[in-house]
C-alpha positions in Angstrom: 15.1 3.7 -28.4 17.7 1.5 -26.6 17.2 -2.2 -27.5 18.5 -5.1 -25.7 19.1 -8.7 -26.9 17.6 -11.6 -25.2 19.5 -14.9 -25.3 18.2 -18.3 -26.3 17.9 -21.7 -25.1 16.9 -25.0 -26.7 20.1 -25.2 -28.6 20.0 -22.2 -30.6 23.0 -19.8 -31.1 23.6 -16.9 -28.8 25.3 -13.5 -29.5 28.9 -14.5 -29.0 30.2 -11.0 -29.3 27.6 -8.3 -28.2 27.8 -5.0 -29.7 29.0 -1.9 -27.7 25.4 -0.6 -27.6 24.2 -3.9 -26.4 26.9 -4.1 -23.7 26.0 -0.5 -22.6 22.3 -1.5 -22.5 23.1 -4.6 -20.6 25.0 -2.7 -18.0 22.0 -0.3 -17.7 19.5 -3.2 -16.8 22.0 -5.5 -15.1 22.2 -4.1 -11.7 21.7 -7.4 -9.9 21.7 -11.0 -10.9 20.9 -12.0 -14.6 19.0 -15.2 -15.6 21.1 -16.2 -18.5 23.7 -18.7 -18.3 27.6 -18.6 -18.4 30.7 -18.1 -20.4 34.1 -19.7 -20.3 37.6 -18.0 -20.2 41.3 -18.8 -19.6 43.3 -17.3 -16.8 45.9 -14.9 -17.9 49.7 -15.5 -17.2 50.2 -13.4 -14.1 53.4 -15.0 -12.7 51.3 -17.4 -10.8 49.6 -14.7 -8.8 46.1 -15.4 -10.2 43.5 -16.1 -7.4 39.9 -16.8 -6.9 38.5 -15.2 -3.8 35.8 -16.2 -1.4 33.0 -14.2 0.0 32.2 -13.1 2.8 35.2 -14.8 4.3 37.6 -13.5 1.6 39.8 -16.4 1.7 41.6 -17.3 -1.7 42.8 -20.0 -3.8 45.6 -19.8 -6.2 44.8 -20.9 -10.0 47.3 -21.8 -12.6 47.8 -19.5 -15.7 45.9 -21.1 -18.7 43.4 -22.9 -16.7 39.8 -22.6 -17.7 37.2 -20.9 -15.4 33.4 -20.6 -15.9 32.1 -17.0 -15.6 28.6 -16.9 -14.1 26.1 -14.3 -15.4 25.6 -12.3 -12.2 26.5 -8.7 -11.2 29.4 -9.1 -8.6 28.8 -5.8 -7.2 25.2 -6.8 -6.0 26.6 -9.6 -3.8 30.1 -8.2 -3.0 29.9 -4.6 -1.9 33.0 -2.2 -2.0 35.0 -3.8 -4.7 37.3 -1.7 -6.7 37.2 -2.2 -10.6 35.7 -5.0 -12.5 35.3 -8.5 -11.1 33.7 -11.6 -12.3 31.8 -14.5 -10.6 33.7 -17.7 -11.3 34.0 -21.4 -10.6 36.6 -23.8 -11.5 34.0 -26.3 -13.1 30.8 -25.9 -14.9 29.0 -27.3 -12.0 30.3 -26.2 -8.7 28.7 -25.6 -5.5 31.1 -22.8 -4.8 31.1 -19.4 -6.7 34.0 -17.4 -6.1 35.3 -14.0 -7.3 38.2 -12.9 -9.6 39.4 -9.5 -10.8 39.2 -8.8 -14.4 42.9 -8.6 -14.7 43.2 -12.3 -14.3 40.6 -13.0 -16.9 41.8 -13.8 -20.7 39.5 -13.7 -23.7 36.1 -14.5 -22.8 34.1 -17.2 -25.0 30.4 -16.9 -24.8 29.0 -20.5 -25.0 27.3 -21.1 -28.4 24.6 -23.3 -27.0 22.4 -23.2 -23.8 20.8 -26.5 -22.6 20.1 -28.1 -26.1 17.1 -30.4 -25.9 15.7 -28.6 -22.8 11.8 -28.6 -22.7 11.7 -25.0 -22.1 12.1 -22.2 -24.8 13.9 -18.9 -24.8 13.8 -16.7 -27.7 16.2 -15.0 -29.9 14.8 -11.6 -30.4 15.3 -7.9 -30.0 13.3 -6.1 -27.3 12.9 -2.7 -26.0 10.8 -1.8 -22.8 7.8 0.5 -23.5 9.3 3.2 -21.1 10.6 3.7 -17.5 14.1 3.3 -16.1 13.6 0.3 -13.8 13.6 2.1 -10.6 10.7 1.6 -8.2 9.6 5.1 -8.8 9.9 4.7 -12.6 9.6 1.0 -13.4 10.2 -0.6 -16.8 6.8 -0.7 -18.8 5.8 -3.9 -20.5 3.3 -4.2 -23.1 4.5 -7.5 -25.1 5.5 -11.0 -24.5 9.1 -10.4 -25.6 9.4 -7.6 -23.0 7.9 -9.8 -20.3 10.6 -12.5 -21.1 13.3 -9.8 -20.8 12.5 -9.4 -17.0 14.8 -12.2 -16.5 17.8 -10.1 -17.6 17.2 -7.6 -14.7 16.3 -9.6 -11.6 16.6 -6.6 -9.2 14.7 -4.0 -11.3 11.3 -3.0 -11.1 8.5 -3.5 -13.7 4.9 -2.7 -14.6 2.4 -4.0 -17.2 0.7 -1.6 -19.3 -1.1 -4.0 -21.5 -2.6 -7.7 -21.3 0.0 -10.3 -22.4 -0.9 -13.3 -24.5 1.7 -16.3 -24.1 -0.5 -18.9 -26.0 1.9 -18.9 -29.0 5.0 -18.8 -27.0 5.8 -22.5 -26.7 6.8 -23.8 -23.2 7.4 -20.9 -20.9 10.6 -20.8 -18.8 9.7 -19.4 -15.4 11.4 -16.0 -14.9 14.6 -16.7 -12.9 14.4 -20.4 -14.0 16.3 -22.3 -16.7 15.0 -24.1 -19.8 15.5 -27.3 -17.8 13.1 -25.9 -15.2 15.9 -25.7 -12.6 15.8 -22.8 -10.1 17.3 -21.3 -7.1 20.8 -20.9 -8.8 22.7 -23.1 -6.2 24.8 -24.6 -9.0 24.7 -28.1 -7.5 23.4 -29.7 -10.8 23.5 -28.8 -14.5 19.7 -28.0 -14.5 20.3 -24.8 -12.3 22.9 -23.2 -14.3 21.9 -19.8 -14.9 19.0 -19.7 -12.4 18.6 -17.0 -9.8 15.8 -15.4 -7.8 13.8 -12.3 -8.5 14.6 -9.4 -6.2 12.6 -6.7 -7.9 9.0 -5.9 -8.0 6.3 -6.7 -10.6 3.1 -4.6 -10.8 0.5 -6.2 -13.0 -1.4 -2.9 -12.9 -4.8 -4.7 -13.2 -3.7 -6.6 -16.3 -3.6 -10.4 -17.1 -1.2 -12.8 -18.5 -3.1 -15.4 -20.4 -2.3 -18.7 -22.3 1.0 -19.6 -20.3 1.9 -23.2 -21.3 4.4 -25.6 -19.5 3.6 -28.9 -21.0 6.3 -31.7 -20.3 6.0 -35.3 -21.2 9.4 -37.2 -20.7 10.7 -40.5 -19.6 12.8 -38.7 -16.8 13.5 -35.1 -16.0 15.9 -33.4 -18.3 19.5 -33.4 -16.9 18.5 -35.6 -13.9 21.5 -35.8 -11.4 21.1 -35.6 -7.6 19.0 -33.2 -5.7 16.7 -32.6 -8.5 14.6 -29.4 -8.0 12.2 -28.2 -10.7 9.8 -25.2 -10.6 7.0 -24.3 -12.9 5.1 -21.0 -13.0 5.4 -17.4 -14.3 8.3 -17.0 -11.9 10.7 -19.6 -10.5 11.6 -18.2 -7.1 11.1 -14.8 -5.2 13.5 -13.5 -2.9 13.0 -10.7 -0.4 12.2 -7.3 -2.0 12.1 -4.5 0.7 9.5 -1.7 1.1 7.1 -2.8 -1.7 4.5 -5.4 -2.7 6.8 -7.6 -4.7 3.9 -8.9 -6.9 0.7 -7.1 -7.0 -2.3 -6.5 -9.2 -1.9 -9.5 -11.6 -3.9 -12.1 -12.8 -2.6 -15.3 -14.5 -5.5 -16.8 -16.5 -6.2 -19.7 -18.8 -2.7 -21.3 -18.4 -1.9 -24.9 -18.5 0.9 -26.5 -16.3 1.1 -30.2 -17.2 4.0 -32.3 -16.1 4.4 -36.0 -16.8 7.4 -38.1 -15.8 7.0 -41.9 -16.8 10.0 -43.4 -15.0 11.5 -41.5 -12.4 14.5 -43.3 -10.9 16.0 -40.6 -8.3 14.6 -38.2 -5.8 12.8 -35.3 -7.5 11.2 -32.2 -5.9 8.6 -30.5 -8.0 7.0 -27.1 -7.3 4.3 -25.5 -9.3 1.9 -22.5 -9.2 0.5 -19.8 -11.5 2.5 -17.0 -10.1 5.8 -18.5 -8.4 7.2 -22.1 -7.9 9.2 -20.9 -4.9 9.2 -18.0 -2.4 11.6 -16.8 0.3 10.1 -15.6 3.6 9.9 -11.8 3.3 8.3 -11.7 -0.1 4.8 -9.9 -0.5 2.1 -10.9 -2.8 -1.0 -8.5 -2.9 -4.2 -8.4 -5.0 -3.3 -11.3 -7.5 -5.3 -14.1 -8.8 -5.2 -17.3 -10.8 -8.5 -18.3 -12.8 -9.3 -20.9 -15.6 -5.9 -22.5 -15.3 -4.8 -26.3 -14.7 -1.9 -27.6 -12.8 -1.4 -31.4 -13.5 1.1 -33.9 -12.4 1.3 -37.4 -13.7 4.5 -39.3 -12.0 5.6 -43.0 -12.4 8.6 -44.8 -11.6 10.8 -46.4 -8.7 12.2 -43.2 -7.6 10.8 -40.8 -5.0 9.0 -37.5 -5.5 8.1 -34.5 -3.5 5.3 -32.5 -4.9 4.1 -28.9 -3.6 1.5 -27.1 -5.6 -0.6 -24.0 -5.2 -3.0 -21.7 -6.9 -0.8 -18.5 -6.1 2.4 -19.9 -4.9 4.1 -23.2 -4.0 6.1 -24.7 -2.2 2.9 -26.2 -3.8 -0.2 -24.2 -4.4 -2.8 -22.8 -6.8 -1.5 -19.2 -7.1 2.0 -19.4 -5.2 4.1 -22.6 -5.2 6.6 -22.6 -2.5 8.2 -21.0 0.5 11.4 -20.6 2.0 13.0 -20.3 5.6 16.1 -18.4 5.1 15.3 -15.7 7.4 12.9 -15.0 10.4 10.6 -12.8 8.3 7.2 -13.3 7.0 5.7 -14.2 3.7 2.6 -12.0 3.2 -0.3 -12.9 0.9 -3.2 -10.6 0.9 -6.4 -10.1 -1.2 -5.7 -13.1 -3.6 -7.8 -15.9 -5.1 -7.5 -19.0 -7.0 -9.9 -20.5 -9.4 -7.8 -23.0 -11.2 -7.6 -26.6 -10.5 -4.9 -28.9 -9.2 -4.6 -32.6 -9.9 -1.8 -35.1 -9.0 -1.6 -38.8 -10.1 1.2 -40.9 -8.8 1.9 -44.5 -9.6 4.7 -46.7 -8.1 6.8 -43.9 -6.8 7.2 -43.0 -3.0 5.8 -39.5 -2.8 4.9 -36.7 -0.5 2.3 -34.2 -1.8 1.2 -31.0 -0.4 -1.5 -28.8 -2.4 -3.3 -25.8 -1.4 -5.6 -23.4 -3.2 -3.3 -20.4 -2.2 -0.2 -22.1 -1.0 0.8 -25.6 -0.9 3.4 -25.4 2.0 4.4 -22.5 4.2 6.3 -21.4 7.3 6.0 -18.2 9.1 3.4 -16.9 6.5 0.4 -14.5 6.8 -2.4 -15.2 4.5 -5.1 -12.5 4.8 -8.5 -11.9 2.9 -8.1 -14.7 0.2 -10.2 -17.3 -1.1 -10.2 -20.6 -3.1 -12.8 -21.9 -5.4 -10.7 -24.4 -7.4 -11.0 -28.1 -7.1 -7.8 -29.9 -5.7 -7.6 -33.7 -6.4 -4.7 -35.9 -4.9 -4.5 -39.7 -4.3 -6.9 -40.9 -1.8 -6.7 -44.7 -1.5 -4.8 -46.1 1.6 -2.7 -48.3 -0.7 -1.4 -45.3 -2.8 1.4 -45.0 -0.5 2.6 -47.1 2.5 4.1 -44.2 4.2 2.6 -41.8 6.9 -0.9 -40.6 6.1 0.3 -36.9 6.2 2.4 -37.5 3.1 -0.6 -36.6 0.9 -2.3 -33.4 2.1 -4.9 -31.1 0.5 -6.6 -27.9 1.7 -8.5 -25.1 0.4 -6.0 -22.4 1.4 -2.8 -24.1 2.6 -1.9 -27.8 3.0 1.0 -27.8 5.3 3.0 -25.4 7.8 6.6 -26.6 8.2 8.9 -26.0 11.0 11.0 -22.8 10.4 14.6 -23.0 11.0 14.6 -20.5 13.8 14.8 -20.9 17.8 11.6 -20.7 19.8 9.1 -21.3 17.4 6.2 -22.4 19.6 3.6 -20.6 21.5 3.6 -17.6 19.5 1.0 -14.7 19.0 -0.6 -14.5 15.5 1.8 -11.8 14.3 4.8 -14.0 15.0 3.7 -17.3 13.8 1.8 -18.5 10.6 -1.7 -16.6 10.4 -4.7 -17.5 8.1 -7.2 -14.8 8.6 -10.5 -13.8 6.9 -10.2 -16.6 4.3 -12.6 -19.3 2.9 -12.9 -22.1 0.6 -15.6 -23.1 -1.9 -13.8 -25.6 -3.9 -13.8 -29.4 -3.7 -10.9 -30.8 -1.8 -9.9 -34.5 -2.3 -6.8 -36.2 -0.8 -5.8 -39.0 1.7 -5.8 -36.2 4.3 -8.0 -33.2 3.3 -9.4 -30.1 4.9 -11.3 -26.9 3.9 -8.9 -24.3 5.2 -5.7 -25.8 6.4 -4.4 -29.5 6.8 -1.3 -30.3 8.8 0.9 -28.2 11.0 4.3 -29.0 12.4 4.6 -25.7 14.0 2.1 -23.1 15.5 -0.8 -21.7 13.4 -3.5 -19.3 14.0 -6.6 -19.6 12.0 -9.1 -16.9 12.6 -12.5 -15.7 11.0 -12.6 -18.4 8.2 -15.2 -20.7 6.9 -15.4 -23.7 4.4 -18.4 -24.5 2.3 -16.5 -27.0 -0.3 -17.1 -30.8 -0.3 -14.2 -32.5 1.3 -13.3 -36.1 0.4 -10.5 -38.1 2.1 -9.7 -41.5 3.3 -10.9 -43.5 6.3 -8.3 -44.8 8.8 -8.5 -47.2 11.7 -7.2 -45.3 14.9 -6.1 -48.6 16.3 -3.3 -48.8 13.6 -2.0 -45.5 14.7 -3.4 -43.4 11.9 -5.6 -40.4 12.9 -9.2 -40.7 13.0 -11.7 -39.7 10.3 -12.4 -36.5 12.1 -8.8 -35.5 12.0 -8.0 -36.5 8.3 -11.0 -35.3 6.9 -12.1 -31.9 8.2 -14.2 -29.0 7.1 -11.8 -26.4 8.5 -8.3 -27.6 9.9 -7.1 -31.0 11.0 -4.0 -32.0 12.9 -0.9 -30.6 14.5 2.1 -32.6 14.7 4.3 -30.5 17.1 2.9 -26.9 17.3 -0.7 -25.7 18.3 -3.5 -24.8 16.0 -5.3 -21.9 17.5 -8.8 -21.8 15.8 -11.1 -18.7 16.4 -14.5 -18.0 14.9 -14.2 -20.6 12.2 -17.0 -22.9 10.9 -18.7 -24.4 7.9 -21.3 -21.5 8.2 -20.6 -18.9 5.5 -22.4 -16.3 7.4 -20.6 -16.7 10.7 -17.6 -14.5 9.8 -17.7 -10.9 10.8 -15.9 -7.7 10.0 -15.7 -4.8 7.5 -13.9 -6.9 4.9 -17.0 -9.2 4.5 -20.2 -8.4 2.6 -23.3 -10.4 2.1 -24.0 -12.2 -1.1 -27.7 -12.9 -2.2 -26.6 -14.9 -4.9 -24.4 -17.3 -3.1 -26.5 -17.2 0.2 -23.3 -16.5 2.4 -20.7 -13.8 2.8 -17.8 -13.0 0.4 -14.9 -10.7 0.5 -15.6 -7.2 -0.2 -12.3 -6.7 -1.9 -12.6 -9.7 -4.4 -16.2 -10.7 -4.4 -16.7 -14.2 -5.7 -20.4 -13.4 -6.7 -19.2 -10.6 -9.1 -16.3 -12.0 -11.1 -16.8 -11.5 -14.8 -15.9 -13.9 -17.5 -12.3 -14.4 -18.1 -10.0 -12.4 -18.5 -11.0 -10.7 -15.2 -9.6 -7.2 -14.8 -9.4 -5.6 -11.3 -11.3 -2.2 -11.4 -8.6 0.4 -11.5 -8.8 2.8 -8.7 -8.2 6.7 -8.7 -5.0 8.3 -8.1 -5.6 10.5 -5.1 -8.8 12.4 -5.4 -8.6 12.7 -9.3 -11.3 10.8 -11.0 -9.7 11.2 -14.3 -6.3 9.6 -13.4 -6.8 5.8 -12.9 -4.1 3.7 -11.2 -3.4 1.6 -14.5 -2.5 4.6 -16.7 1.0 5.2 -17.8 1.3 8.5 -16.2 -0.3 7.4 -12.8 2.8 7.2 -10.9 4.0 10.7 -12.2 0.9 12.5 -11.3 0.8 10.9 -7.9 4.5 12.1 -7.3 3.8 15.6 -8.8 1.0 16.0 -6.2 2.9 14.7 -3.4 5.7 17.0 -4.1 3.2 20.0 -4.5 4.3 20.5 -8.2 0.7 20.6 -9.1 -2.7 20.5 -7.5 -4.7 19.5 -10.5 -7.2 21.5 -12.4 -9.7 21.1 -9.7 -9.9 19.1 -6.5 -11.2 16.0 -8.5 -9.6 16.3 -11.8 -6.1 16.6 -13.1 -7.0 16.7 -16.9 -4.1 14.7 -18.0 -4.9 15.0 -21.7 -5.4 18.7 -21.7 -2.5 20.6 -23.8 0.0 22.0 -21.2 0.8 25.6 -21.6 4.0 27.5 -21.2 2.9 28.9 -17.9 2.1 25.6 -16.5 5.3 23.7 -17.5 7.5 26.4 -16.3 5.5 26.6 -12.9 5.7 22.9 -12.6 9.5 23.0 -13.2 9.9 26.0 -10.8 8.2 24.2 -8.1 10.1 21.0 -8.8 13.4 23.0 -8.5 12.3 24.3 -5.1 10.5 27.5 -5.9 13.5 29.9 -5.9 12.8 33.5 -5.9 14.4 35.9 -8.6 15.2 39.5 -7.5 14.7 41.0 -10.6 12.2 43.8 -12.0 9.3 42.1 -14.0 10.6 42.0 -17.8 7.2 40.9 -19.1 4.4 43.1 -20.3 1.8 40.4 -20.1 2.8 39.1 -16.5 1.2 40.6 -13.2 1.9 39.8 -9.6 -1.6 38.3 -9.5 -0.8 35.7 -12.0 -0.1 32.2 -10.3 3.0 31.9 -12.6 4.5 35.3 -11.6 7.5 34.0 -9.7 7.9 30.9 -12.1 7.9 33.5 -15.1 10.7 35.6 -13.5 12.7 32.5 -12.4 12.6 31.2 -16.0 13.8 34.6 -17.4 16.7 34.4 -14.9 17.6 30.9 -16.2 17.6 32.1 -19.7 14.7 29.6 -20.5 12.4 32.6 -22.0 13.0 36.2 -23.4 11.0 39.2 -22.8 9.1 41.4 -23.2 6.3 39.0 -23.9 5.9 35.9 -21.8 2.8 34.4 -23.7 1.9 32.1 -20.9 -1.1 30.5 -22.8 1.0 29.3 -25.4 1.0 25.6 -25.8 4.3 24.0 -24.9 6.1 21.8 -27.5 8.3 18.8 -26.8 11.4 20.7 -27.9 10.7 23.7 -25.7 10.1 21.2 -22.8 13.4 19.5 -23.0 15.3 22.9 -23.4 13.6 24.1 -20.3 14.5 21.1 -18.4 18.1 21.0 -19.7 18.6 24.6 -18.8 17.3 23.8 -15.1 20.0 21.3 -15.2 22.6 24.1 -16.0 23.1 23.0 -19.7 25.4 20.1 -19.4 27.5 19.3 -22.5 26.0 16.8 -24.7 26.9 16.0 -28.4 23.8 14.9 -30.4 24.5 12.2 -32.8 21.7 13.0 -35.2 19.6 10.1 -34.6 16.3 11.7 -35.3 15.4 12.7 -38.9 13.4 15.7 -37.5 16.2 17.1 -35.3 19.2 18.5 -36.9 22.5 18.6 -35.4 22.7 22.3 -35.4 19.0 22.7 -34.0 18.4 24.7 -30.9 17.2 21.8 -29.0 20.0 19.2 -30.1 22.0 19.2 -27.0 18.7 19.1 -25.0 17.4 16.2 -26.9 20.6 14.2 -26.4 20.5 15.0 -22.6 16.7 14.0 -22.4 17.6 10.6 -24.1 20.4 10.1 -21.6 18.5 10.9 -18.6 15.5 8.7 -19.8 13.1 11.7 -19.9 11.9 10.7 -23.2 13.0 8.3 -25.9 11.4 10.1 -28.8 8.1 9.3 -30.6 9.7 6.6 -32.7 13.0 5.3 -33.5 13.7 7.9 -36.1 11.5 10.9 -35.0 11.4 13.2 -31.9 8.4 15.3 -33.1 10.0 18.6 -31.6 7.0 21.0 -32.6 4.3 18.5 -31.3 2.4 19.9 -28.2 2.6 18.2 -24.8 -0.1 17.2 -22.6 -0.3 17.6 -18.9 0.2 13.9 -18.3 3.3 14.0 -20.5 4.8 16.9 -18.7 4.3 15.4 -15.3 5.8 12.2 -16.7 9.0 14.0 -18.1 9.5 15.9 -14.9 9.0 12.6 -12.8 11.6 10.9 -14.8 14.2 13.8 -14.5 13.8 14.3 -10.8 13.6 10.7 -9.4 16.7 9.5 -11.0 
C-alpha cells in the first residue's frame, strides 16, 4: 500500500529530504495545487542566462547566479499548459504578489524549510497516511475513513474524494481548513505571510451520507497571528472552493457538533473574517448539494480600534451557517441545493468599526442560486443603534442569506431568475437578530428573485427614524426580504404562512403544523449525528449509494458488463464464479468473437458464457478440455485474467507480499495490478492469492482497470 507523508505546522520539523517512494507518491496525488508551503533554493551559475518567466504574458526577468528564490508548492503544469520538462513556481521573496516560473535547470539544491508558521493557532500533523482505496479520479475517488486521510486532502487539491466512514475530529486540536494555512490565511494570493501555502480546492468531495463531527477552531488572541495589511482569514472545513466542472463539488455531507470560536481582543488594522461549517469562501461556479450543518456554533468576539468585516453562514460564507463566502471571478453561478443549517451564529463587536453579514445558509452572495434549503439555527448580531455609527446595512442578518453583492460583470440589472441571484423553495424557522434583520433575505445591491418561500422564525431588529435617512422599521425588520439599494427584489408567493407554499418539493407536517421540504424534512431529523438515507444504485435494492462498490456497480451496469442477478438485485456479497468474471471481462473488452472450435466438454452454445469462454481460451486465460464455469474465482486468477487481457505487460515483482513468491505464476500480474491501482493487497504484507472474490469486488477491480 503506497503511503504519503503529511507535513506539519505549528513549528514542528518537516521531512527535509523525502524518500524516492514518497516523491513518487507525491507526484501521483499532486496533479494540481498542493496546500503545503514552500522551499528555498539558490539559482545555478548559468552564465547570466537564468530567467524567471511570467504567465500568461510570458515576459521574463533575469536573475543573478547565487540569488535565492522561493519555490511555491504548486504543480506548474496545472497553471501553465504545454511546458516541456520540469518547471518550478518561484518568487524572488518569501512574500510576493507575483509568482513566476523557472526551468529546473536554473534551480540549484533545494532546501525544504524546517519550520512552518511556528506559533500559529492551527495544527497540522506529522503522520503517515494511506487512502483506503481509489485513484483520485472522478470515477474512482480516493476513499477516506480516518481523520489523517481527511487531512491529506490538502495535498491533492484537484483530486476527488469520498468518505466511507464518519470522521471524528474532537481530539485533533485546532483544525486547519483544507486549502488554508495554520494562520488561517486563504486564497493563496501571496500578499501576506499568513497566506503562504494556501490554495483553493478544485476537486470534489462526496460525504457519501457520512458526518464529520467535533471540528474545533478556537482562537483567543490579542491580534491575529501574522497581522500585516489586507488580512483575510477563513474558518471552516474548507478554506476556499474554486470551480469544479461537471460535478457537485461538495455533496452528501454533514458537519455536526463543531465549534468555531474566534476572539481578538485588540485589532488595530483592517481584518476580513469568513466562517462557515463547510467552507469559508467560494468562487462562483461551485456547487453544494445535499449538505447540512447541525449542532455547531460559530462565535466571534472582536474588540479594538481597527475595522473588521465579518461574513458568516451555516453552509458557506462569505459569511453563513453552512457555507461562508462567495466570489465573483467569473460570470457563472454558485448553486446550493437541498441543504439545511441547524447551527447558531453569534457576533459580538466592541469599539471596532464593523460590517457584518450573517445568514443561515450563506452570509453574502452574488449570482447565486439557492434552492430547497432551510435554516433552523439562531443568528444573533449587534442590535443597538449605538453599536456602530455607520450605515444601518453594515449589520445584516437573515435566515437564508443576508446580502447580495454587485457582481463584477456588465448588465447586471433587470435579469430573469436564471441569470440573477435566485432563492426558491426555502424557509426559515430560526430566530434572527440584528440591526437589520429578515426571515429570508435582507439587503440587495443587485437584482434578486425570491420565490415560494416562507418565514416562521422570530425577527428582532432596531427601530430607526425615517426622518434621519435611515430605513423605516418595516424595511429593516421584515418577515421575508427587506431592502434593495440598486437592483430590484422580485418576490413571488412568499409569506409568513408556512402552508402557503406549493409544489411537489413540499409536504405537510402534522407535527409542525406547516409544510416542510420533502427532501430534507425538518420534522423527521433524528438525533445527531444525522445520516442521510442512502439511496439505491439503479434498481438494485441491495446496492446502496454509500457502499464502497456503488460506483463500480453503477459503471458496470451502464456499460452493460452485468445486469445483476435479477432486476432488483446485484448480490454483491455472493462469490463470483469463473464464468461470471470471464463474462464480465469479455464484455468490458468489447465482447470480441473467437472463430475457433469449442475446446470445452462442459460448455455448450446455450450457456450465457459460451462466447466469453472461447475468447478466454484464445487469450490463454484458461485451458481445455474442462472449463469449470461454476468454480469460485480467486484473487490470483482474477489479476491473471485482467493482466492477460492487457496483453501481459512486463512487470518485475519485488516480492513485497509474503504469500506471493517471485516465481509465482501470478507474480507479474500482481505487480501490474498494484501499479494500475486495481488492488493494493489485503494488508501491507499479504495479497491472499487463494481467497475467493465477491461480485462486488470483481466489479470494483474491473472498474478501476477500465476507467484509468
